[in-house]
N, C-alpha and C positions, 0 to 999 in steps of 0.2 A: 401134437403127439411125435414129432421128432425131434432127433438133437442135433442142433446146429452147433458148430464150433466153430468159435473166433480167436484167430491166430494173427502174431504179427509181433513185430518188435518192440522192445520196450517204449512207452511213448506213443506207439502209434494210435491210441483209443481204442481199445479193447475195452477196458472198466469204464471207459466213457458212456459206452452203449448201453450200459448197465443202469448209469446215472441220468441217461436221458431216458429208458425205459420207466424210470421209479419217479421220474419228474422231479431229479433233485437237480436237474438242470432243465430249463423251459427250452425249447424251441425256438427258434425265431423265423422259420419259413419251411415248407415242407409238413410231413405229417408221419410221426409215429403209430403206428394202430396195433392196437390188443386184440385178439380177437374180432376183428375187423372194425373195431370203434378208438377211434381217435384218443390218444391219452388224455390230451387236454381237456375232453369233454365229459373226464370223468372224476368225482371225486378221490383228490389224495389217496384218504384211506381204503377207498374200495378197490383203485389200483393196486395198491401195494399189497392189499390181501390177496391177489392174485399171484404172487410171488412169494418165494423164500430164496434168499442168498447165502452160499456159503463159501464165505470169503478165505484168502489167503490165511491172513493173521485172525485167528477165532480170540474173541474176549470171552472170557469165562468171569461170574459174577459169585460173590460170596455166596454161599448158600449149598444146595446139595447136586449131585446129577441130575436128577428128576426137575428138581427147580430152574438148573441150568438149561433141561430140554425143553421144558414149557415155558421156556423165559415171556414174559408179560402175563400170565395166569397168573391170580391169587393162588389159587392151589393146582398142583400139577395133577391132571387126569391119569392115574396110575397105570390104567388100561393103555391109553394113546402113549405114553414113555415105554411101556413093554413092547408096544407093537413096533415104534418107531427103531428102538434098538434092535429086535428082531428083524426087521427089515433091513437093514444095516450090517446084520450078522456081527453084531458087537455085545448080545444080552448076555453073554456067558462070561466075557470079558469084564464087563462092570458088576456082575451078580458076583464074580470072584473075588471084589473088592469087601475089605469089613464095612459092612453096612450096606452094599449094593447098590442098587441105583438112589438110595437116600445117604452113601457114603458123602462126605463133607468134601467142597471144595473149596481151597483156599481164595484170596485174593489173585485173579488174572489166572486162576487154573496152575498155581505155581506147583500144585503136588500132583500135576499128571504130564503125563509126557506130550509132547506136540503131535503124534498119530492119536492119541486118546482124546487131547482137545478137538482135533479134528472131527472123531467121530460121535463126540457130542454136538458138533456145528451142524453134521449130518442129520440125527435124530432130532436135533431142533428143527431144521429144514421140514423133515419128514411128517414130525408132531403136528404141524399148520396143515398137512395135506395140499400143496400149494398146486394149482394149476401148472404154474411154469417154474420151473428149479433153475437157478442161475449157480454155475460153478463158478467160480472167480479164481482161478489159479489155485482150487481147494486142494491137490494135493501136491502143490510147489511143496510142502515143508515136510513130507512124511516120508517116512522109508519103505523100502519097496515092498516088505511084508505088507505094512499098513496099506499100502496102495493097491496093493492086489486084492486084499479083503473091502477095500472100498469099491474096488471095480467091478467085483461079483455082487456087490449089494446094489451096484448102481446099476444094473442090468433090470433088477427088480424094481429097484424105486422109480426109474423111468416109464416103466408100462404108462399107458395111458396119461401120461402128461409131455407136455414140453419142454425142452433143456437146452439152456445157451451153456455152453463149456467153453471158457475162455483159458487156456492152456499154451505151455510151451512144449511141455512132455508128449511127444508122437503115442504114448500108449494110452493117454487120456481123449485123445480123440480120434482114434484109429477107427472106432465102430460110428462114427458121426454120419448122418443122413447129408448133411450140406456143411462145408469148410468154407468159410469167409477168412479172405488173408486182405 
């Protein structure tokens, strides 16, 4: 239920913390625990279902806004798509597009701005309703208006869940409960 910020110089290992948590790298000694359980004792799929990661560089797939938010589902749950966009205060933005949440997404999201791609990534994370939300420099590539929209949305999105925020911008971490350097 806390917001933990991880800050440091480029190459200091901030993103590596995420990789260790998700068991993309196996640890050799010590222990990494999630909800009191060593991550090595959990099946990878079960462990990774507890997390949603919003990266700095968002990858979008050809399809629709809804299918990108529901990535991995054969058919998007439109109610969950709408709820996720509403939680990040972006439903109106995507409904204004021709086709609304069914608007086409070109390869790599070429027909969307960096801010819109980032909003889709945030909605994708919330669609899964994870226990732990990881924001890995998630606002680094957005303009100040989009960052302000995301900051407001994050207040709502983080209620009742743990968030790890990897950031350089102080505005992103100013409300953190703990800051690790």
